[in-house]
C-alpha positions in Angstrom: -7.4 23.3 22.8 -6.7 26.4 20.7 -9.5 28.1 18.8 -10.1 25.9 15.7 -8.9 27.2 12.4 -11.7 27.2 9.9 -10.9 25.7 6.5 -12.7 24.0 3.6 -10.6 20.9 3.8 -8.1 19.1 6.0 -5.9 16.4 4.5 -4.2 13.9 6.7 -0.9 12.7 5.3 1.8 14.2 3.0 2.7 11.2 0.8 1.7 10.7 -2.9 -2.0 11.1 -2.1 -1.8 14.1 0.3 0.5 16.2 -1.9 -1.7 15.7 -5.0 -4.9 16.3 -3.1 -3.6 19.6 -1.8 -2.6 20.7 -5.3 -6.0 19.8 -6.7 -8.1 21.5 -4.0 -5.9 24.6 -4.2 -6.5 24.7 -8.0 -10.3 24.6 -7.3 -10.1 27.5 -4.8 -10.6 25.5 -1.6 -8.7 26.6 1.6 -6.8 23.5 2.5 -4.3 22.3 5.1 -2.2 19.1 5.2 -1.1 17.6 8.5 1.7 15.1 8.6 3.1 13.3 11.6 6.6 13.0 10.1 9.2 15.7 10.0 9.2 15.7 6.2 6.9 15.0 3.3 6.9 11.7 1.5 4.6 9.4 3.5 5.7 5.8 3.3 8.8 6.9 1.5 9.7 9.2 4.4 9.3 6.4 7.0 10.6 3.3 5.2 14.3 4.1 5.2 15.5 0.5 5.9 18.4 -0.9 3.9 17.4 -2.0 0.5 14.1 -0.1 0.4 13.0 0.4 -3.2 9.9 0.4 -5.4 8.8 -2.8 -6.9 7.0 -1.1 -9.8 9.1 0.5 -12.6 10.0 4.1 -11.6 8.6 5.7 -14.7 5.2 4.1 -14.0 5.4 4.8 -10.2 5.2 8.5 -10.6 2.6 11.3 -11.2 1.0 11.8 -14.5 -1.0 14.9 -13.9 1.7 17.4 -15.1 3.5 17.0 -18.4 6.3 19.4 -17.4 6.9 17.5 -14.2 7.2 14.3 -16.3 9.6 16.0 -18.7 11.9 17.5 -16.2 12.4 14.5 -13.8 14.8 11.8 -14.8 14.8 8.5 -12.9 18.2 6.9 -12.5 17.1 3.2 -12.2 14.4 1.0 -13.4 13.3 0.4 -9.8 14.1 3.5 -7.8 15.5 3.2 -4.3 13.9 5.0 -1.3 16.2 8.0 -1.3 15.4 8.8 -4.9 11.7 8.4 -4.5 11.8 10.7 -1.5 13.8 13.3 -3.4 11.1 13.1 -6.1 8.3 13.8 -3.7 10.3 16.6 -2.1 10.8 18.1 -5.5 7.0 17.9 -6.2 6.4 19.7 -2.9 8.8 22.5 -3.8 7.8 22.7 -7.5 4.1 23.3 -6.7 4.8 25.4 -3.5 3.0 22.9 -1.3 5.0 23.2 1.9 3.4 26.5 3.0 0.1 24.5 3.6 1.7 21.5 5.2 2.1 21.2 9.0 4.8 18.7 9.8 5.3 16.7 13.0 1.6 17.0 13.7 -0.4 13.9 14.6 -4.1 13.9 14.2 -5.6 12.4 17.4 -9.3 12.8 16.9 -12.0 14.0 14.5 -15.6 14.5 15.4 -18.6 15.2 13.2 -20.5 18.3 14.4 -24.0 17.5 13.4 -25.5 21.0 13.8 -22.7 22.7 11.9 -22.3 19.9 9.3 -18.5 20.1 9.7 -15.6 18.2 11.3 -13.7 19.3 14.4 -10.2 17.8 14.2 -7.7 17.9 17.0 -3.9 17.2 17.0 -1.3 16.2 19.5 0.1 19.7 19.7 -3.2 21.2 20.7 -4.1 22.7 17.3 -7.7 22.2 16.1 -9.4 22.6 12.7 -13.0 23.3 11.8 -13.4 21.9 8.3 -16.1 21.0 5.8 -14.2 18.0 4.4 -11.9 15.5 6.1 -9.7 13.7 3.6 -7.7 10.7 4.8 -4.6 10.3 2.7 -3.1 8.2 5.4 -1.8 5.4 3.1 -2.7 1.7 2.9 0.7 0.6 4.2 1.6 3.1 6.9 0.6 1.8 10.3 3.4 -0.6 11.5 2.4 -4.0 12.8 4.1 -5.0 16.0 4.7 -8.8 16.3 4.0 -10.9 19.3 7.4 -12.3 20.1 7.7 -13.8 23.6 10.2 -12.0 25.8 11.0 -9.2 23.4 10.7 -6.7 26.3 13.8 -8.4 27.8 16.1 -7.5 24.9 18.8 -5.0 25.8 20.1 -4.4 22.3 18.6 -2.2 19.6 15.2 -3.1 18.2 14.5 -1.7 14.7 11.2 -1.8 12.9 11.5 -1.5 9.1 8.7 1.2 9.0 10.3 3.3 11.7 14.0 2.9 10.8 16.7 4.6 12.8 19.1 6.2 10.3 21.9 6.1 12.8 21.8 2.3 13.2 25.1 0.7 12.4 24.8 -3.0 11.7 28.4 -3.6 10.6 30.0 -6.5 12.5 26.8 -7.1 14.6 24.8 -10.2 15.4 21.4 -9.5 13.8 18.2 -11.4 14.3 15.7 -10.5 11.6 12.0 -11.3 11.6 10.0 -11.4 8.4 10.4 -12.5 4.8 7.7 -10.5 3.1 8.3 -7.8 0.5 10.2 -5.6 3.0 12.0 -8.4 4.8 13.4 -9.7 1.5 14.8 -6.3 0.7 16.4 -5.9 4.1 18.0 -9.3 4.2 19.8 -8.7 0.9 21.5 -5.7 2.3 22.1 -6.5 5.9 23.7 -9.8 5.0 26.6 -7.9 3.4 27.6 -6.1 6.7 26.4 -8.2 9.6 28.7 -10.5 11.5 25.9 -13.0 11.7 22.4 -12.7 10.4 19.6 -15.1 11.5 16.4 -14.8 9.5 13.2 -15.9 11.2 10.6 -16.8 8.7 6.9 -17.8 9.2 5.7 -18.1 5.6 7.9 -18.3 2.6 7.0 -16.0 -0.3 7.4 -16.1 -4.0 10.2 -13.7 -4.9 11.3 -12.8 -8.4 14.6 -11.1 -9.3 14.0 -7.4 -10.0 16.2 -7.2 -13.0 17.1 -3.7 -11.9 19.4 -1.6 -14.1 20.2 2.1 -14.7 17.9 4.0 -17.1 19.9 5.5 -19.9 19.0 9.1 -20.6 18.4 8.4 -24.3 15.9 5.8 -23.3 14.0 8.3 -21.2 14.1 10.9 -24.0 12.8 8.4 -26.5 10.0 7.3 -24.1 8.8 10.8 -23.3 6.7 11.4 -26.4 4.8 8.1 -25.7 4.0 9.1 -22.1 0.4 10.3 -22.8 -0.4 7.0 -24.6 1.2 4.9 -21.9 -0.4 6.7 -19.1 -3.8 6.3 -20.6 -3.2 2.6 -21.1 -2.3 2.4 -17.4 -5.5 4.1 -16.3 -7.7 1.7 -18.2 -5.6 -1.5 -17.5 -6.4 -4.2 -14.9 -3.5 -3.3 -12.6 -2.5 0.2 -13.6 0.6 -0.7 -15.5 1.8 0.4 -18.9 1.6 -3.2 -20.2 -0.9 -5.9 -19.4 -0.8 -9.7 -19.2 0.3 -11.6 -22.3 -2.5 -13.3 -24.1 -3.2 -17.0 -23.7 -3.6 -19.7 -21.1 -0.7 -21.5 -19.3 -2.6 -24.8 -19.2 -3.4 -24.6 -22.9 0.1 -23.9 -24.0 2.6 -26.4 -25.4 5.0 -27.4 -22.5 8.1 -26.3 -24.4 6.6 -22.9 -25.4 5.3 -22.5 -21.9 8.7 -23.0 -20.4 10.2 -20.4 -22.8 7.5 -17.9 -22.0 7.9 -18.3 -18.2 11.7 -18.0 -18.5 11.3 -14.7 -20.4 8.7 -13.5 -17.8 11.0 -14.4 -14.9 13.7 -12.2 -16.4 11.3 -9.3 -17.0 11.1 -8.2 -13.4 8.6 -8.3 -10.6 5.5 -7.8 -12.7 6.6 -10.2 -15.4 5.9 -13.6 -14.0 2.3 -12.8 -13.0 1.7 -11.4 -16.5 3.1 -14.4 -18.4 -0.5 -15.5 -19.1 -3.8 -13.8 -18.7 -5.3 -16.5 -16.6 -2.7 -17.0 -13.9 -4.8 -15.3 -11.2 -8.0 -17.0 -12.2 -7.2 -20.6 -13.1 -5.6 -22.9 -10.5 -4.0 -25.3 -13.1 -2.5 -22.5 -15.1 -1.2 -20.9 -11.9 0.4 -24.1 -10.8 2.6 -24.1 -13.9 4.0 -20.7 -13.1 4.3 -21.5 -9.4 6.2 -24.8 -10.1 8.5 -22.8 -12.4 9.3 -20.3 -9.6 9.9 -23.2 -7.2 12.4 -24.7 -9.6 14.2 -21.4 -9.8 14.5 -21.1 -6.1 16.1 -24.6 -6.0 18.6 -23.4 -8.6 19.4 -20.2 -6.8 19.8 -21.5 -3.3 22.8 -23.8 -2.7 21.8 -25.6 0.4 18.8 -28.0 -0.3 17.4 -27.6 3.3 17.5 -23.8 3.1 15.9 -24.0 -0.4 13.2 -26.3 1.0 12.3 -23.7 3.8 12.3 -20.9 1.3 10.0 -22.6 -1.2 6.3 -21.6 -1.0 3.6 -24.2 -1.0 0.0 -24.3 -0.1 -1.2 -21.1 -1.9 -1.4 -19.9 -5.5 1.4 -17.7 -6.7 0.3 -14.1 -6.6 -2.4 -14.6 -4.0 0.1 -13.3 -1.5 2.1 -10.3 -2.7 4.7 -11.3 -5.2 8.0 -10.0 -3.9 10.9 -8.3 -5.6 14.3 -9.6 -4.7 17.7 -8.0 -5.1 20.5 -10.2 -3.6 18.1 -12.1 -1.3 18.8 -15.5 -2.6 22.4 -14.6 -2.9 22.3 -13.6 0.8 20.8 -16.9 1.8 23.9 -18.6 0.3 26.3 -16.7 2.5 28.2 -18.4 5.4 27.1 -15.7 7.8 23.4 -16.1 7.2 21.1 -18.8 8.7 17.3 -19.4 8.2 14.9 -20.4 11.0 11.4 -21.6 10.0 9.4 -20.7 13.0 6.6 -23.1 12.1 9.1 -25.9 12.6 11.1 -24.2 15.3 9.0 -21.7 17.2 10.6 -18.8 19.1 10.1 -19.5 22.8 11.9 -16.5 24.4 14.1 -13.4 23.9 16.9 -12.8 26.4 19.0 -9.7 26.9 21.3 -10.7 24.0 19.7 -13.6 22.1 16.7 -15.2 20.6 15.8 -18.6 21.8 13.9 -21.1 19.6 13.0 -24.7 20.3 16.1 -26.1 18.6 18.7 -23.4 19.4 19.7 -20.0 20.7 20.8 -17.3 18.4 23.0 -14.3 19.4 21.6 -10.9 18.9 23.0 -7.4 19.2 20.2 -6.0 17.0 16.7 -7.3 16.3 15.0 -6.2 13.1 11.2 -6.4 12.8 10.1 -6.5 9.1 6.7 -7.5 10.2 4.6 -5.3 7.9 1.5 -3.1 8.5 -2.0 -3.1 9.7 -2.8 -2.8 6.1 -5.5 -0.7 4.4 -7.3 0.4 7.6 -4.7 0.7 10.4 -3.7 4.3 9.9 -7.4 5.4 9.8 -8.3 3.3 12.9 -5.3 4.9 14.7 -7.3 8.2 14.8 -10.3 8.5 17.1 -12.9 9.3 14.4 -16.5 9.8 15.4 -19.2 10.2 12.8 -23.0 10.6 13.1 -24.3 9.9 16.6 -20.8 9.5 17.9 -20.2 6.3 15.9 -16.5 5.2 16.0 -14.7 4.2 12.9 -12.7 1.7 15.0 -15.8 0.0 16.2 -17.4 0.0 12.8 -14.4 -1.5 11.1 -13.8 -4.0 13.9 -16.6 -5.9 12.3 -14.9 -5.8 8.9 -13.7 -2.8 6.9 -16.3 -1.3 4.6 -16.6 1.7 2.4 -18.5 2.7 -0.7 -16.0 2.5 -3.7 -13.2 2.7 -1.1 -14.0 6.4 -1.0 -16.6 7.1 1.6 -18.1 5.4 4.7 -21.8 5.5 5.6 -22.3 7.3 8.9 -19.2 9.5 8.3 -20.3 12.5 6.1 -17.9 14.7 4.2 -15.1 12.2 4.9 -13.1 10.7 2.0 -10.7 7.9 2.2 -8.0 7.9 -0.5 -7.4 4.3 -1.7 -9.6 2.9 1.2 -11.0 -0.6 1.5 -13.0 -1.6 -1.5 -10.7 0.1 -4.0 -7.9 -1.3 -6.1 -5.3 0.3 -3.8 -2.6 -2.2 -3.0 -3.5 -4.5 -5.8 -2.6 -1.9 -8.4 0.0 0.6 -9.3 -1.0 2.7 -6.3 0.0 6.0 -7.8 -2.4 5.5 -10.7 -5.1 4.6 -8.2 -4.2 7.6 -6.0 -4.5 10.0 -8.9 -7.9 8.6 -9.8 -9.2 9.0 -6.3 -7.8 12.5 -5.8 -9.3 13.6 -9.1 -12.7 12.1 -8.2 -12.8 13.7 -4.8 -11.8 17.1 -6.3 -14.5 16.8 -8.9 -17.1 15.8 -6.3 -16.3 18.7 -3.9 -16.3 21.2 -6.8 -19.7 19.9 -7.9 -21.0 20.3 -4.4 -19.8 23.9 -4.2 -21.4 24.8 -7.6 -24.6 23.0 -6.7 -24.9 24.7 -3.2 -24.6 21.3 -1.4 -22.9 21.2 2.0 -22.9 17.6 3.0 -22.4 14.3 1.2 -22.7 10.8 2.7 -22.7 7.3 1.2 -25.9 5.4 1.8 -25.8 2.1 3.7 -27.5 0.3 0.8 -24.9 1.5 -1.7 -22.0 0.6 0.6 -23.3 -2.8 1.3 -24.0 -3.5 -2.4 -20.5 -2.4 -3.3 -18.7 -4.5 -0.6 -20.8 -7.6 -1.7 -19.8 -7.0 -5.3 -16.1 -6.6 -4.3 -16.4 -9.9 -2.3 -17.9 -11.7 -5.2 -15.3 -10.4 -7.7 -12.5 -11.4 -5.3 -13.8 -14.9 -5.0 -13.8 -15.3 -8.7 -10.0 -15.1 -8.5 -7.4 -17.1 -6.6 -6.6 -14.3 -4.2 -8.8 -15.5 -1.3 -7.0 -18.9 -1.4 -4.2 -17.5 0.7 -4.0 -16.1 4.2 -2.6 -12.6 3.6 -2.7 -9.1 4.7 -5.2 -8.4 1.9 -7.8 -10.0 4.2 -9.7 -8.2 6.9 -11.9 -10.0 9.4 -15.3 -9.6 11.0 -16.0 -10.2 14.7 -17.4 -13.7 13.9 -14.2 -14.6 12.0 -15.4 -14.2 8.4 -12.8 -12.8 6.0 -13.3 -9.5 4.1 -11.0 -9.1 1.1 -10.1 -5.5 1.3 -8.7 -4.5 -2.2 -11.0 -4.4 -5.2 -9.7 -6.9 -7.8 -12.1 -6.1 -10.6 -9.4 -4.0 -12.4 -8.3 -0.4 -12.3 -10.0 0.5 -15.6 -13.3 -1.1 -14.7 -13.2 0.6 -11.3 -12.5 4.0 -12.8 -15.4 3.5 -15.2 -17.7 2.7 -12.2 -16.6 5.8 -10.3 -17.2 7.9 -13.4 -20.6 6.4 -13.8 -21.5 7.2 -10.2 -20.5 10.8 -10.7 -22.3 11.1 -14.0 -25.6 9.8 -12.4 -25.5 12.7 -9.9 -23.4 10.8 -7.4 -25.5 7.7 -7.3 -25.3 5.9 -3.9 -24.7 9.2 -2.1 -27.0 11.6 -0.3 -26.3 15.3 -0.6 -27.9 18.1 1.3 -27.7 21.9 1.3 -28.4 22.2 5.0 -27.2 20.2 8.0 -30.3 18.0 8.3 -30.9 15.2 5.7 -34.2 15.9 4.1 -34.4 12.4 2.5 -32.8 9.2 3.5 -34.1 7.1 0.6 -33.2 9.1 -2.5 -30.2 10.4 -4.3 -29.9 14.2 -4.4 -27.6 15.9 -6.9 
């Protein structure tokens, strides 16, 4: 190991969170370095290069708001930008704010250890570099650690295996027999594109998902020019809204509405894009009866869009409320399922039993394969953090701690791991919000906290166990006041005894922001701070 480089802060990850965090800490005079395992900036938008990859939040909302000149100079081409455009945007941000000089690419953080006597972190990388830092900031992303499926015999396959989160740009699928696993948000995007070029595409589905047409279209330049003066108002509305979007749910209750009026409203919402249907009424995520009207509407739409009744049956979700699993954006997905070269296999009815050198065998048939695509998602919210060997006080391992259920105070800090901040960690709105809005709020809170510590002569900050427990209990209680826990989804973590832990905070972006601001205003309530390396009090809040 090389001699550690001494810095104020080390940021892990160069996506939306890491880039803005670097910019903020630099502004405050902190010596800061970003380390990124990829060969370029962009985070999830660097890695997820699969066919059809695009944002499912309108581009003008899924962008930074911290700099008015940046907003004015960047022009999105589509309502829902595709991956190449989002990556160009993040590369532009890195260049515009001269961030690259403090970003080490192709550098994987392997371990981080809290040095008790020094009150600092020792961080090591796969290249032998080391960092001695006061603050460790994990901007690793909630959806960045790929999840590998357990498919029997996959090791026998002699063709190309592609994971959507580690896509090979050189892959040529034209004229190939492709077996594709997964019909979540990513899988639906992939299928819509691969079906156009594959000789034969067999889609293996475990759980059907509600998918809404994106309603994507080019953004006229005059529209963007007219919108620009309203940006401050719209951005502020997003910051205080439940989900971090410019526009909230339409007022009213689905179950209380007249059937004819309800049908017209749901039709309008269906055509409004991904966020539309869930916002058709303000009670869809809280009231089972109201949700059932929207869910039944979506099921009827699937029956209209898919020609073959048996395929439509397999694609139609049942058994969970609409929105309790991620509502997906579809572009050409249902159209693809009508093509003669596409087949759908429901693995609940026809389990996969083996993979051979050139095929996938299921109970009722064998399907040829030159390429296998795995659109099987991520170890969500916690996977990228657990991938690092992080040891806090007394050598406590974050992996061991979170194996009994992910926990964090406000999704920002973990008891036992001082001076470590998690951007959009478990217990924050993160994946159940416009994540760029949530990222900006977290980054700005962390920057304000570290600047406060410096001005107050404080060296160490740590969440208390009591505050962390109380927050996670509150997050659990709020989640169970909604329909979200009614579905088995990647929103759920688990404890060792099998209990579920709902990881995102569903109390609303605006309410969450207000709570974080209140914590800071009260001298960082729920945290202990110290000016030396030994905690003087363990039962009081110092400011």
